[in-house]
C-alpha positions, 0 to 999 in steps of 0.5 A: 080253906087256907086259899079261901081266906087268902082270896077274902083278904085280897078282895077286901084289900082291893075294895079299900084301895078302890075307896081310897082312890075315889076319895083322893081323886073325886074331882066333882064332889070336892068343896071349894076351899075358903082360900079360893072363895074370897079370890073370886069375890074380889075379882067380881068386886073389882069388875063392879068397881071398874064398871061403876068408875067408868060409868061415873066418868062417862056421866060426868063427861056427858054433863058438858055441853058441846057447841056447834058455834064458838063459845064466848064467855065473860072473864071478870076482872077485880083487884082490891076488895075495899071501899073505893075512895075514888079508886076504880080498882077497889070494889067494896066487899058488900058489892062483890058479894052482891055480884056473886049472888046475882051470878048464883041466882041466875044459874052461872057456873064459875069456872076453874083455870083447868075448866076454862082451858077445856072450854077454850080448847074443846069448845064445850062447857059444863053449864049453859051459862059460865063465867070465870072470876079473876082477881089481880095482884093478891091483896090481903083483902082478897083473903080476909073478905073475898075468900069467905064469900067464895066459901059461903056461896060455894063459887070458884075464883082465881087470884093472880099473885105478884110473887115479890109481894109475899113479904108485903103486909098489904098482900096475903102471905104464904100461909094464907095463900096455901090455905086458899090454894088447898080449898076447893074454891080458890086457884092461885095463878101468876101475875109475874114477879115484879108487875112490870110492863112486859112489852118494855123489857128485854127477852131475858128479863121477860123470861125471868119474870115469867119463869121465876113466878111460875116456879115459885108458885109451882114449888110452894103450892105443889101445882102446875101453874097454867095461867099468866095475867099480864101486868097492866095488860101490857104484852106483845108477840114476844111476850106471848111466845115466851109465856108459851115457852115457859110453860103457861097454857093461857094468858089474860089481858085487860082488853074489854070483851068476852073471851073466845079461842079465836082471839088466842089462848094468850090474848084472852079478853076480860070484863073489868068490874068497877065500884058502884054496881048493885047486883042487878046493875052488875047483871045488866052490865055483864050481859051487855059487855059482849055487844 
């Protein structure tokens, strides 16, 4: 009888051990922990974000139009936005606004310096009709009159600044420059330090004019200044070479015509805009300037 009870107890012990082992091992019936669940969700989310980002980037790239022939386009040249008073470098703000409205109504895309470089180096464009609006010198009225027009019409513009004029009341100051630079529609680029005829200077002097201007703009605006605007359009082969060595990617002249890569990235032509053009007259002038 005693042996019988020993066997019963021993059997029960074996059953308990078997149950404990089943519960401990159970690799198939185990429920996922909460710690593992977010990790998988995060991995899935990351994949979706990555795919979406790639897709968006590809779509944006596909918006650019490749061309089988060399692209040429107008770079507009303005200076002061004020009543002309017989000065051909002054265009009244009302006329300037008419010009920009004509461009907008006729489906012109206004380029940034970065986009212009892409157009020239990769022979593709972000729209069928493109234009680059530039204003030279950095007059105060570019800020007081021009800046509001660019913002209102949501169009891009580039102002080429003479850095030695920063304390001159006829030119916009550093705070105003920073305000425009931080806005999505305005780029600030180099018009040298002193606005001297570069082709008349010694090499070292040319280098200082270009290097000091670029460094000043880079440091104060936290940017990589890529464009040089030749003062009075004066340059030669030395100036072009030093500009490239100093870190510029492009340079614009005062030579008339549409810009294209075959002229050279450091010899880009522009279309000078004088006072007296209504919106419609401006449009006719612009489209005939490439003849």
